[in-house]
N, C-alpha and C positions, 0 to 999 in steps of 0.2 A: 574456527566458527565463522561461517559466511553470513548467516542470517539469524536474527532474533525474532521470534513470533510471540506476540502477547495479545491479550484480549481487552475488549472494551465493550461497554453495554450497548452502544448505538453508533459507533464511529469506525471509519476505516481510514488509516493513514499509512503511507509508505515513506520512510526516511532513508536517505543514503548519505554516507559520510565519505565517499571515495574509498580508497583502499586502506585507510587508517583504522577503520572500525567496522564491525559487521553492520550491514543494512538492518533495518527493523520494519516489520509489518505489525500494525495494530489492527486486529481483525475482530469485528463484533457488530455486525449489521442486523441484529435482531432482538435486542433485549429490552427496549424502552420505547415509550411514545416518541415519535419523531415529528419535527416540523416538516413542511413540504420538502420533498427530496431535493437536494441540491445537485448541481453538476460537479463532476470532479474538478478540482481547482489545482492546476499546476502552478505552484508558488515558486517563482524564480528569485524572490527576494532573498538576499543572504540571511541565513538563519544560523544562530549559534546555540548548540546544545552541549552542555557540559564542557564548554571551552572549545568545541570543534565546529567547523563549518559544515552545514548540512543543506540538503534540498528536500522538499516534501511534496506530496500530493495527498489530498484528503477529501472526504465527503461523508455525509451522513444520510443513509437511506437503508431500508430493509433489503436484505439480500444474503448472498453466501459467496464463499471463495473456494475456488478449485486450484490445486497446485499439481503440476505435472513435471516430472523430472525428464531431462533429455541428456544426451551425451555432453552438451556444453554447459548445462546448468539447470535452471528451473524456469517455468512459465507460471505466472500467477494471474488468474482471471477473477475479477470481482464481478459478480452477476447481480442483477436486480431480481425482483420477484417474478418478472415475466421472462426470466432466463436470458435477458439481453446482457451482453458484456458491457459493463460500465467503464472498466479500466483493465488494461493488460500491462503486466510488468514482466520483465525478463531479468533474472538474476544470473550473473556470470561471475564467479568468485565472490567478491564483496560488492560488485557494481550492480545496483538495482536501477533499471531504467523503466519508467512507466509512461504510458500514453493513454489518452481516453479511448474507450472502445468504440 
């Protein structure tokens, strides 16, 4: 298993744990009233989840996610309602690297 995908009512987050554990996407940018849309936040502060070091990127805004498979892994693009790419992530094995769109 390289990636776990789960849902949330109004939030997007991408977590990576290095090669020790599958990366995780929390995808759900469309089910509840939101405050003003925020910008993707690349949080480099060390984070521990279930005893493991992790990094994350997250935001809350309406939108949708597209995933495309390639020969080397997956590209994940989070779009806003104007079809602008808010965040782009690349998954190779268990390594998930994200950058603002």
